All heavy atoms as TSV, in Angstrom:
chain	resi	resn	atom	element	x	y	z
A	1	MET	N	N	87.840	112.660	104.261
A	1	MET	CA	C	87.671	111.320	104.627
A	1	MET	C	C	86.303	110.978	105.192
A	1	MET	O	O	85.810	109.904	104.999
A	1	MET	CB	C	88.771	110.988	105.649
A	1	MET	CG	C	88.837	109.552	105.966
A	1	MET	SD	S	90.485	109.059	106.632
A	1	MET	CE	C	90.050	107.547	107.375
A	2	ALA	N	N	85.719	112.003	105.806
A	2	ALA	CA	C	84.392	111.828	106.335
A	2	ALA	C	C	83.381	111.428	105.296
A	2	ALA	O	O	82.443	110.597	105.510
A	2	ALA	CB	C	83.936	113.095	107.113
A	3	MET	N	N	83.477	112.000	104.104
A	3	MET	CA	C	82.544	111.626	103.032
A	3	MET	C	C	82.738	110.173	102.577
A	3	MET	O	O	81.702	109.473	102.366
A	3	MET	CB	C	82.954	112.521	101.788
A	3	MET	CG	C	82.021	112.185	100.590
A	3	MET	SD	S	82.392	113.256	99.189
A	3	MET	CE	C	83.966	112.577	98.674
A	4	TYR	N	N	83.909	109.726	102.596
A	4	TYR	CA	C	84.152	108.293	102.206
A	4	TYR	C	C	83.587	107.277	103.210
A	4	TYR	O	O	83.070	106.262	102.848
A	4	TYR	CB	C	85.656	107.957	101.943
A	4	TYR	CG	C	86.149	108.776	100.760
A	4	TYR	CD1	C	87.138	109.728	100.901
A	4	TYR	CD2	C	85.684	108.516	99.445
A	4	TYR	CE1	C	87.631	110.487	99.795
A	4	TYR	CE2	C	86.139	109.240	98.369
A	4	TYR	CZ	C	87.105	110.163	98.499
A	4	TYR	OH	O	87.640	110.828	97.479
A	5	ILE	N	N	83.769	107.652	104.494
A	5	ILE	CA	C	83.292	106.730	105.544
A	5	ILE	C	C	81.852	106.547	105.353
A	5	ILE	O	O	81.285	105.471	105.553
A	5	ILE	CB	C	83.678	107.246	106.916
A	5	ILE	CG1	C	85.196	107.060	107.072
A	5	ILE	CG2	C	82.951	106.545	108.020
A	5	ILE	CD1	C	85.740	107.729	108.325
A	6	THR	N	N	81.116	107.660	105.120
A	6	THR	CA	C	79.640	107.600	104.910
A	6	THR	C	C	79.268	106.594	103.724
A	6	THR	O	O	78.398	105.833	103.844
A	6	THR	CB	C	79.053	108.969	104.713
A	6	THR	OG1	O	79.408	109.795	105.813
A	6	THR	CG2	C	77.559	108.893	104.509
A	7	LEU	N	N	80.030	106.816	102.654
A	7	LEU	CA	C	79.761	105.972	101.486
A	7	LEU	C	C	80.085	104.491	101.757
A	7	LEU	O	O	79.375	103.607	101.323
A	7	LEU	CB	C	80.572	106.452	100.304
A	7	LEU	CG	C	80.128	107.761	99.747
A	7	LEU	CD1	C	81.192	108.276	98.682
A	7	LEU	CD2	C	78.745	107.794	99.203
A	8	PHE	N	N	81.182	104.277	102.472
A	8	PHE	CA	C	81.503	102.844	102.796
A	8	PHE	C	C	80.542	102.220	103.731
A	8	PHE	O	O	80.203	101.095	103.629
A	8	PHE	CB	C	82.939	102.787	103.368
A	8	PHE	CG	C	84.012	103.186	102.383
A	8	PHE	CD1	C	85.256	103.702	102.892
A	8	PHE	CD2	C	83.883	103.043	101.018
A	8	PHE	CE1	C	86.305	103.952	101.922
A	8	PHE	CE2	C	84.888	103.404	100.088
A	8	PHE	CZ	C	86.082	103.837	100.542
A	9	SER	N	N	80.105	103.002	104.645
A	9	SER	CA	C	79.028	102.529	105.538
A	9	SER	C	C	77.705	102.138	104.813
A	9	SER	O	O	77.127	101.114	105.153
A	9	SER	CB	C	78.698	103.620	106.631
A	9	SER	OG	O	79.756	103.924	107.420
A	10	ALA	N	N	77.361	102.991	103.923
A	10	ALA	CA	C	76.178	102.632	103.064
A	10	ALA	C	C	76.453	101.358	102.247
A	10	ALA	O	O	75.543	100.468	102.150
A	10	ALA	CB	C	75.817	103.787	102.114
A	11	SER	N	N	77.567	101.191	101.687
A	11	SER	CA	C	77.911	99.945	100.916
A	11	SER	C	C	77.868	98.767	101.803
A	11	SER	O	O	77.311	97.688	101.543
A	11	SER	CB	C	79.263	100.082	100.314
A	11	SER	OG	O	79.299	101.124	99.373
A	12	TYR	N	N	78.388	98.913	103.048
A	12	TYR	CA	C	78.457	97.809	104.023
A	12	TYR	C	C	77.057	97.383	104.366
A	12	TYR	O	O	76.740	96.209	104.412
A	12	TYR	CB	C	79.291	98.186	105.274
A	12	TYR	CG	C	79.204	97.157	106.302
A	12	TYR	CD1	C	80.197	96.142	106.318
A	12	TYR	CD2	C	78.276	97.201	107.340
A	12	TYR	CE1	C	80.152	95.126	107.242
A	12	TYR	CE2	C	78.297	96.204	108.329
A	12	TYR	CZ	C	79.246	95.225	108.284
A	12	TYR	OH	O	79.196	94.270	109.241
A	13	SER	N	N	76.224	98.347	104.558
A	13	SER	CA	C	74.858	98.127	104.972
A	13	SER	C	C	74.126	97.354	103.878
A	13	SER	O	O	73.410	96.327	104.143
A	13	SER	CB	C	74.117	99.422	105.223
A	13	SER	OG	O	72.754	99.258	105.356
A	14	ARG	N	N	74.312	97.691	102.607
A	14	ARG	CA	C	73.685	97.020	101.508
A	14	ARG	C	C	74.241	95.616	101.342
A	14	ARG	O	O	73.510	94.625	101.113
A	14	ARG	CB	C	73.844	97.818	100.200
A	14	ARG	CG	C	73.204	99.164	100.224
A	14	ARG	CD	C	71.783	99.150	100.447
A	14	ARG	NE	N	71.087	98.384	99.444
A	14	ARG	CZ	C	69.895	97.795	99.617
A	14	ARG	NH1	N	69.252	97.901	100.747
A	14	ARG	NH2	N	69.355	97.076	98.680
A	15	TYR	N	N	75.550	95.426	101.471
A	15	TYR	CA	C	76.118	94.138	101.326
A	15	TYR	C	C	75.694	93.228	102.444
A	15	TYR	O	O	75.526	91.978	102.310
A	15	TYR	CB	C	77.631	94.262	101.300
A	15	TYR	CG	C	78.197	94.691	99.977
A	15	TYR	CD1	C	79.402	95.436	99.972
A	15	TYR	CD2	C	77.568	94.433	98.761
A	15	TYR	CE1	C	79.921	95.868	98.707
A	15	TYR	CE2	C	78.085	94.886	97.570
A	15	TYR	CZ	C	79.250	95.528	97.549
A	15	TYR	OH	O	79.740	96.001	96.357
A	16	SER	N	N	75.556	93.729	103.651
A	16	SER	CA	C	75.149	92.873	104.726
A	16	SER	C	C	73.759	92.351	104.610
A	16	SER	O	O	73.390	91.320	105.204
A	16	SER	CB	C	75.325	93.656	106.110
A	16	SER	OG	O	74.365	94.766	106.170
A	17	ASP	N	N	72.941	93.010	103.867
A	17	ASP	CA	C	71.585	92.575	103.544
A	17	ASP	C	C	71.436	91.641	102.376
A	17	ASP	O	O	70.430	91.003	102.079
A	17	ASP	CB	C	70.634	93.753	103.300
A	17	ASP	CG	C	70.390	94.566	104.565
A	17	ASP	OD1	O	70.650	94.049	105.663
A	17	ASP	OD2	O	70.043	95.777	104.492
A	18	ALA	N	N	72.589	91.495	101.611
A	18	ALA	CA	C	72.562	90.745	100.337
A	18	ALA	C	C	72.631	89.186	100.654
A	18	ALA	O	O	72.987	88.800	101.748
A	18	ALA	CB	C	73.726	91.116	99.505
A	19	ARG	N	N	72.312	88.424	99.644
A	19	ARG	CA	C	72.360	87.014	99.743
A	19	ARG	C	C	73.785	86.573	99.979
A	19	ARG	O	O	74.739	87.288	99.567
A	19	ARG	CB	C	71.874	86.355	98.525
A	19	ARG	CG	C	70.361	86.504	98.252
A	19	ARG	CD	C	69.916	85.694	97.035
A	19	ARG	NE	N	70.971	85.386	96.153
A	19	ARG	CZ	C	70.894	85.367	94.793
A	19	ARG	NH1	N	69.788	85.722	94.236
A	19	ARG	NH2	N	71.841	84.994	94.006
A	20	PRO	N	N	74.140	85.507	100.590
A	20	PRO	CA	C	75.506	85.068	100.877
A	20	PRO	C	C	76.284	84.822	99.565
A	20	PRO	O	O	77.479	85.008	99.567
A	20	PRO	CB	C	75.365	83.697	101.599
A	20	PRO	CG	C	74.045	83.762	102.184
A	20	PRO	CD	C	73.181	84.604	101.292
A	21	ASP	N	N	75.586	84.486	98.439
A	21	ASP	CA	C	76.371	84.188	97.175
A	21	ASP	C	C	76.432	85.465	96.307
A	21	ASP	O	O	76.917	85.384	95.156
A	21	ASP	CB	C	75.779	83.026	96.492
A	21	ASP	CG	C	74.250	83.307	96.065
A	21	ASP	OD1	O	73.663	84.161	96.659
A	21	ASP	OD2	O	73.825	82.607	95.141
A	22	ALA	N	N	76.004	86.618	96.794
A	22	ALA	CA	C	75.970	87.852	95.959
A	22	ALA	C	C	77.396	88.340	95.758
A	22	ALA	O	O	78.275	88.183	96.602
A	22	ALA	CB	C	75.131	88.917	96.643
A	23	THR	N	N	77.667	88.813	94.578
A	23	THR	CA	C	78.967	89.391	94.237
A	23	THR	C	C	79.147	90.717	95.108
A	23	THR	O	O	78.275	91.509	95.204
A	23	THR	CB	C	79.088	89.730	92.793
A	23	THR	OG1	O	78.904	88.498	92.022
A	23	THR	CG2	C	80.437	90.312	92.459
A	24	ARG	N	N	80.347	90.819	95.655
A	24	ARG	CA	C	80.613	91.968	96.464
A	24	ARG	C	C	81.746	92.800	95.705
A	24	ARG	O	O	82.881	92.481	95.744
A	24	ARG	CB	C	81.105	91.700	97.813
A	24	ARG	CG	C	79.898	91.205	98.666
A	24	ARG	CD	C	80.316	90.406	99.865
A	24	ARG	NE	N	79.236	90.233	100.822
A	24	ARG	CZ	C	78.219	89.431	100.624
A	24	ARG	NH1	N	78.191	88.639	99.572
A	24	ARG	NH2	N	77.276	89.255	101.556
A	25	LEU	N	N	81.300	93.860	95.024
A	25	LEU	CA	C	82.245	94.584	94.131
A	25	LEU	C	C	82.104	96.145	94.501
A	25	LEU	O	O	80.978	96.615	94.627
A	25	LEU	CB	C	81.835	94.386	92.614
A	25	LEU	CG	C	82.594	95.200	91.644
A	25	LEU	CD1	C	84.077	94.722	91.590
A	25	LEU	CD2	C	81.936	95.000	90.362
A	26	ILE	N	N	83.248	96.742	94.664
A	26	ILE	CA	C	83.299	98.148	94.876
A	26	ILE	C	C	84.259	98.758	93.848
A	26	ILE	O	O	85.326	98.281	93.709
A	26	ILE	CB	C	83.803	98.528	96.302
A	26	ILE	CG1	C	82.856	98.021	97.418
A	26	ILE	CG2	C	83.996	100.050	96.441
A	26	ILE	CD1	C	83.370	98.222	98.775
A	27	SER	N	N	83.795	99.703	93.056
A	27	SER	CA	C	84.544	100.329	92.070
A	27	SER	C	C	84.829	101.770	92.512
A	27	SER	O	O	83.959	102.504	92.751
A	27	SER	CB	C	83.763	100.322	90.706
A	27	SER	OG	O	84.527	101.026	89.702
A	28	LEU	N	N	86.137	102.057	92.531
A	28	LEU	CA	C	86.606	103.390	92.954
A	28	LEU	C	C	87.330	104.086	91.801
A	28	LEU	O	O	88.446	103.736	91.464
A	28	LEU	CB	C	87.453	103.246	94.155
A	28	LEU	CG	C	86.969	102.537	95.384
A	28	LEU	CD1	C	88.068	102.272	96.381
A	28	LEU	CD2	C	85.742	103.295	96.011
A	29	ASP	N	N	86.690	105.040	91.179
A	29	ASP	CA	C	87.249	105.767	90.082
A	29	ASP	C	C	87.770	107.087	90.613
A	29	ASP	O	O	87.020	108.008	90.887
A	29	ASP	CB	C	86.231	105.985	88.987
A	29	ASP	CG	C	86.753	106.693	87.762
A	29	ASP	OD1	O	88.009	106.601	87.544
A	29	ASP	OD2	O	86.009	107.380	87.085
A	30	GLU	N	N	89.093	107.142	90.743
A	30	GLU	CA	C	89.786	108.389	91.201
A	30	GLU	C	C	89.185	108.834	92.579
A	30	GLU	O	O	89.149	109.999	92.909
A	30	GLU	CB	C	89.578	109.595	90.219
A	30	GLU	CG	C	90.234	109.331	88.906
A	30	GLU	CD	C	90.195	110.450	87.917
A	30	GLU	OE1	O	90.168	111.634	88.391
A	30	GLU	OE2	O	90.032	110.236	86.691
A	31	ALA	N	N	88.795	107.847	93.395
A	31	ALA	CA	C	88.233	108.163	94.672
A	31	ALA	C	C	89.236	108.788	95.588
A	31	ALA	O	O	88.825	109.545	96.517
A	31	ALA	CB	C	87.704	106.907	95.313
A	32	PHE	N	N	90.441	108.547	95.389
A	32	PHE	CA	C	91.483	109.009	96.341
A	32	PHE	C	C	92.360	110.135	95.810
A	32	PHE	O	O	93.471	110.405	96.351
A	32	PHE	CB	C	92.346	107.887	96.861
A	32	PHE	CG	C	91.514	106.854	97.531
A	32	PHE	CD1	C	91.369	105.611	96.945
A	32	PHE	CD2	C	90.818	107.093	98.653
A	32	PHE	CE1	C	90.629	104.592	97.569
A	32	PHE	CE2	C	90.053	106.164	99.223
A	32	PHE	CZ	C	89.898	104.841	98.711
A	33	ALA	N	N	91.938	110.818	94.740
A	33	ALA	CA	C	92.655	111.945	94.192
A	33	ALA	C	C	92.762	113.005	95.222
A	33	ALA	O	O	91.787	113.453	95.783
A	33	ALA	CB	C	92.033	112.418	92.898
A	34	GLY	N	N	93.958	113.389	95.530
A	34	GLY	CA	C	94.107	114.553	96.541
A	34	GLY	C	C	94.142	114.024	97.957
A	34	GLY	O	O	94.173	114.844	98.863
A	35	VAL	N	N	94.029	112.767	98.214
A	35	VAL	CA	C	94.077	112.185	99.547
A	35	VAL	C	C	95.464	111.712	99.852
A	35	VAL	O	O	96.061	111.078	99.039
A	35	VAL	CB	C	93.086	111.071	99.711
A	35	VAL	CG1	C	93.085	110.503	101.133
A	35	VAL	CG2	C	91.647	111.576	99.358
A	36	ASP	N	N	96.005	112.114	101.078
A	36	ASP	CA	C	97.386	111.614	101.337
A	36	ASP	C	C	97.490	110.193	101.653
A	36	ASP	O	O	96.459	109.470	101.867
A	36	ASP	CB	C	97.948	112.454	102.558
A	36	ASP	CG	C	97.247	112.164	103.917
A	36	ASP	OD1	O	97.049	110.976	104.173
A	36	ASP	OD2	O	96.993	113.196	104.598
A	37	GLU	N	N	98.650	109.641	101.579
A	37	GLU	CA	C	98.864	108.167	101.603
A	37	GLU	C	C	98.413	107.585	102.938
A	37	GLU	O	O	97.917	106.441	102.882
A	37	GLU	CB	C	100.400	107.918	101.401
A	37	GLU	CG	C	100.898	108.129	99.934
A	37	GLU	CD	C	102.302	107.832	99.801
A	37	GLU	OE1	O	102.838	106.981	100.531
A	37	GLU	OE2	O	102.859	108.425	98.869
A	38	ASN	N	N	98.554	108.264	103.975
A	38	ASN	CA	C	98.169	107.718	105.295
A	38	ASN	C	C	96.690	107.491	105.350
A	38	ASN	O	O	96.163	106.512	105.832
A	38	ASN	CB	C	98.585	108.636	106.434
A	38	ASN	CG	C	100.131	108.577	106.668
A	38	ASN	OD1	O	100.835	107.598	106.291
A	38	ASN	ND2	N	100.651	109.666	107.240
A	39	ASN	N	N	95.925	108.524	104.854
A	39	ASN	CA	C	94.461	108.328	104.794
A	39	ASN	C	C	93.991	107.330	103.794
A	39	ASN	O	O	93.039	106.636	104.036
A	39	ASN	CB	C	93.798	109.702	104.504
A	39	ASN	CG	C	93.819	110.600	105.730
A	39	ASN	OD1	O	93.787	110.145	106.867
A	39	ASN	ND2	N	93.906	111.894	105.520
A	40	ILE	N	N	94.725	107.178	102.705
A	40	ILE	CA	C	94.399	106.144	101.745
A	40	ILE	C	C	94.553	104.711	102.401
A	40	ILE	O	O	93.639	103.948	102.320
A	40	ILE	CB	C	95.240	106.277	100.462
A	40	ILE	CG1	C	94.821	107.521	99.680
A	40	ILE	CG2	C	95.027	104.974	99.596
A	40	ILE	CD1	C	95.822	107.781	98.537
A	41	ARG	N	N	95.673	104.538	103.099
A	41	ARG	CA	C	95.887	103.316	103.788
A	41	ARG	C	C	94.844	103.016	104.781
A	41	ARG	O	O	94.303	101.966	104.829
A	41	ARG	CB	C	97.335	103.369	104.476
A	41	ARG	CG	C	97.669	102.077	105.217
A	41	ARG	CD	C	98.738	102.224	106.216
A	41	ARG	NE	N	98.270	103.146	107.243
A	41	ARG	CZ	C	98.990	104.241	107.700
A	41	ARG	NH1	N	100.139	104.532	107.219
A	41	ARG	NH2	N	98.493	105.001	108.622
A	42	ASP	N	N	94.515	104.017	105.574
A	42	ASP	CA	C	93.431	103.822	106.568
A	42	ASP	C	C	92.081	103.510	105.996
A	42	ASP	O	O	91.321	102.705	106.565
A	42	ASP	CB	C	93.278	105.116	107.456
A	42	ASP	CG	C	94.521	105.360	108.288
A	42	ASP	OD1	O	95.348	104.486	108.446
A	42	ASP	OD2	O	94.633	106.467	108.864
A	43	MET	N	N	91.772	104.101	104.879
A	43	MET	CA	C	90.515	103.834	104.215
A	43	MET	C	C	90.455	102.369	103.651
A	43	MET	O	O	89.485	101.727	103.748
A	43	MET	CB	C	90.192	104.833	103.127
A	43	MET	CG	C	89.676	106.198	103.706
A	43	MET	SD	S	89.086	107.308	102.465
A	43	MET	CE	C	90.592	108.181	102.047
A	44	PHE	N	N	91.537	101.954	103.078
A	44	PHE	CA	C	91.573	100.559	102.535
A	44	PHE	C	C	91.537	99.582	103.645
A	44	PHE	O	O	90.892	98.523	103.586
A	44	PHE	CB	C	92.766	100.301	101.633
A	44	PHE	CG	C	92.506	100.691	100.218
A	44	PHE	CD1	C	93.031	101.835	99.695
A	44	PHE	CD2	C	91.726	99.944	99.449
A	44	PHE	CE1	C	92.755	102.253	98.366
A	44	PHE	CE2	C	91.475	100.287	98.080
A	44	PHE	CZ	C	91.969	101.430	97.607
A	45	ASP	N	N	92.147	99.909	104.890
A	45	ASP	CA	C	91.994	99.043	106.009
A	45	ASP	C	C	90.529	98.989	106.445
A	45	ASP	O	O	90.118	97.935	106.869
A	45	ASP	CB	C	92.972	99.579	107.148
A	45	ASP	CG	C	94.370	99.283	106.901
A	45	ASP	OD1	O	94.786	98.438	106.034
A	45	ASP	OD2	O	95.193	99.972	107.616
A	46	LEU	N	N	89.869	100.119	106.497
A	46	LEU	CA	C	88.448	100.141	106.832
A	46	LEU	C	C	87.677	99.246	105.954
A	46	LEU	O	O	86.847	98.458	106.309
A	46	LEU	CB	C	87.944	101.553	106.800
A	46	LEU	CG	C	86.497	101.870	107.121
A	46	LEU	CD1	C	86.226	101.473	108.520
A	46	LEU	CD2	C	86.182	103.345	106.789
A	47	LEU	N	N	87.977	99.292	104.598
A	47	LEU	CA	C	87.235	98.462	103.644
A	47	LEU	C	C	87.497	97.026	103.854
A	47	LEU	O	O	86.560	96.231	103.933
A	47	LEU	CB	C	87.668	98.831	102.174
A	47	LEU	CG	C	87.060	100.071	101.588
A	47	LEU	CD1	C	87.677	100.347	100.251
A	47	LEU	CD2	C	85.568	99.788	101.377
A	48	LYS	N	N	88.812	96.637	104.046
A	48	LYS	CA	C	89.106	95.282	104.280
A	48	LYS	C	C	88.422	94.715	105.579
A	48	LYS	O	O	87.899	93.576	105.608
A	48	LYS	CB	C	90.597	95.066	104.373
A	48	LYS	CG	C	91.358	95.255	103.069
A	48	LYS	CD	C	92.809	94.842	103.152
A	48	LYS	CE	C	93.605	95.731	104.104
A	48	LYS	NZ	N	94.998	95.484	104.042
A	49	THR	N	N	88.417	95.467	106.612
A	49	THR	CA	C	87.840	95.045	107.880
A	49	THR	C	C	86.376	94.832	107.731
A	49	THR	O	O	85.815	93.853	108.118
A	49	THR	CB	C	88.163	96.165	108.992
A	49	THR	OG1	O	89.504	96.227	109.122
A	49	THR	CG2	C	87.607	95.691	110.328
A	50	GLY	N	N	85.723	95.831	107.061
A	50	GLY	CA	C	84.196	95.738	106.959
A	50	GLY	C	C	83.864	94.628	106.029
A	50	GLY	O	O	82.903	93.881	106.323
A	51	LEU	N	N	84.568	94.416	104.963
A	51	LEU	CA	C	84.171	93.339	103.992
A	51	LEU	C	C	84.451	92.055	104.570
A	51	LEU	O	O	83.786	91.041	104.350
A	51	LEU	CB	C	84.866	93.541	102.731
A	51	LEU	CG	C	84.442	94.715	101.859
A	51	LEU	CD1	C	85.314	94.857	100.581
A	51	LEU	CD2	C	82.982	94.658	101.521
A	52	ALA	N	N	85.549	91.887	105.421
A	52	ALA	CA	C	85.852	90.599	106.070
A	52	ALA	C	C	84.769	90.125	107.027
A	52	ALA	O	O	84.573	89.013	107.227
A	52	ALA	CB	C	87.188	90.733	106.798
A	53	GLU	N	N	84.016	91.117	107.607
A	53	GLU	CA	C	82.961	90.829	108.605
A	53	GLU	C	C	81.763	90.246	107.844
A	53	GLU	O	O	80.890	89.636	108.497
A	53	GLU	CB	C	82.609	92.024	109.355
A	53	GLU	CG	C	83.684	92.474	110.293
A	53	GLU	CD	C	83.359	93.713	111.084
A	53	GLU	OE1	O	82.178	94.161	110.983
A	53	GLU	OE2	O	84.219	94.265	111.750
A	54	LEU	N	N	81.604	90.467	106.528
A	54	LEU	CA	C	80.459	89.965	105.809
A	54	LEU	C	C	80.664	88.515	105.566
A	54	LEU	O	O	80.354	87.659	105.408
A	54	LEU	CB	C	80.285	90.780	104.493
A	54	LEU	CG	C	79.978	92.179	104.660
A	54	LEU	CD1	C	79.875	92.816	103.337
A	54	LEU	CD2	C	78.645	92.347	105.315
């Protein structure tokens, strides 16, 4: 999970510097293979919270 938090933080940083009308798209290809359901839920909550702040 620590690896994903770093990646999400980098994405958040880039999106926060973008124009207000810029498309905000995150593509996750098998990003959660081998991750348990609780951690998947927590990571999506982290994404929703971070993107809502933009």
